[in-house]
Residue, then its C-alpha position, 0 to 999 in steps of 0.5 A: m409756292s405750291l409742290t406738285p406732288t409730283l415734286v414732293s416724290m421728286l424730293q424724297d427720291e433717294l436716289l435723286m438725292q444721290r446724284y444731287v449731293a454728288h453734282l455739287d461734290r463734282l463742282i466742289e471739286l471742281s471749283g477747286k482746280e479752277i482755284l489752284r489754275t487762277r492762282s495768277g488772275k486776281k479777279v477771276h481767282r475771287l471768282a473762284y473762291m465765291y464758287r466754291n463757298l457756294f457750293v460748300s454751303a449748297k452743300k450744309t444748307f442741305c446736307i446738314t441744315y435740311k437733313r436731305n429734306l427740303i420739304a420739311a425745310f418748305n413746310g418750316y418756311q410755309k408755317k413762318r409766313l402762315s404765323 
């Protein structure tokens, strides 16, 4: 996998990072509403929980694990691969 200069620039852009976090926040909010809405349907209710957990995990990974620095994350994976 290679990262083009354009992609690297986009991954470092503060506005795009803020928009991504805001998008995840909206998805987390929506999935929370779906959890409430689907209380009576067991399978769909579990699916709503699964998506909420997925979105919360994505936000945690982006914001906490990688500190919003995906370039460093890709670099870490590359070093592991080469060693």
